[in-house]
C-alpha positions as CSV (number, residue, x, y, z in Angstrom):
1,M,89.2,100.3,102.9
2,K,87.2,97.8,105.0
3,L,87.3,97.6,108.8
4,N,89.7,95.0,110.1
5,V,90.2,96.0,113.7
6,G,87.6,94.7,116.2
7,G,86.3,96.1,119.4
8,I,88.7,94.9,122.0
9,D,91.6,95.4,119.7
10,R,90.5,99.0,119.0
11,I,90.1,99.8,122.7
12,L,93.6,98.4,123.5
13,R,95.1,100.4,120.6
14,I,93.5,103.6,121.7
15,V,94.4,103.2,125.4
16,G,98.0,102.2,124.5
17,G,98.4,105.0,122.0
18,V,97.1,107.6,124.5
19,A,99.3,106.3,127.2
20,L,102.5,106.4,125.0
21,I,101.6,109.9,123.8
22,G,101.0,111.0,127.4
23,L,104.3,109.5,128.6
24,A,106.2,111.2,125.6
25,A,104.5,114.5,126.3
26,T,105.6,114.5,129.9
27,G,109.2,113.4,129.0
28,T,109.0,110.1,130.8
29,V,109.9,107.8,127.9
30,G,111.5,110.2,125.4
31,V,110.7,111.0,121.8
32,W,110.1,107.4,120.8
33,G,106.8,107.5,122.7
34,W,105.3,109.6,120.0
35,I,105.0,106.3,118.0
36,G,101.8,106.0,120.0
37,V,100.1,108.1,117.3
38,V,100.1,105.0,115.1
39,P,98.1,102.7,117.3
40,L,95.8,105.6,118.3
41,A,95.1,106.4,114.6
42,T,94.5,102.8,113.6
43,G,92.2,102.3,116.7
44,L,90.2,105.4,115.9
45,V,89.9,104.6,112.1
46,G,89.3,100.8,112.6
47,F,91.8,99.9,109.9
48,C,95.3,98.6,110.2
49,P,97.3,98.5,107.0
50,V,99.6,95.7,108.3
51,Y,96.7,93.3,109.0
52,P,95.9,92.4,105.3
53,L,99.6,91.7,104.7
54,L,99.6,89.2,107.6
55,G,96.1,87.9,106.8
56,L,94.6,89.0,110.1
57,N,91.2,90.5,110.8
58,T,89.9,91.0,114.3
59,C,86.7,92.7,113.2
60,P,83.7,90.4,113.8
61,M,81.8,91.5,110.7
62,K,81.0,88.7,108.3
63,K,82.7,88.8,104.9
64,A,80.3,89.2,102.0
C-alpha cells in the first residue's frame, strides 16, 4: 500500500472528518455525519483506496 494522499489533501481530509464527527456527536447534522470517519482515516493513513481506481495521486513522492 503506497501513499497516494498528499499534504494539503491530508490536512483537508483530517479537518473535514473531525468537523463532521463533531457535528454528528453534538446532534447537529444527524447520523450521516459519522461518515466523517472515512476522510479522517484516509487522511491519517495517507492512502485512499478510491484514488488508484480513478488514477489519482496527490502525494508528491516520485514514482520509482
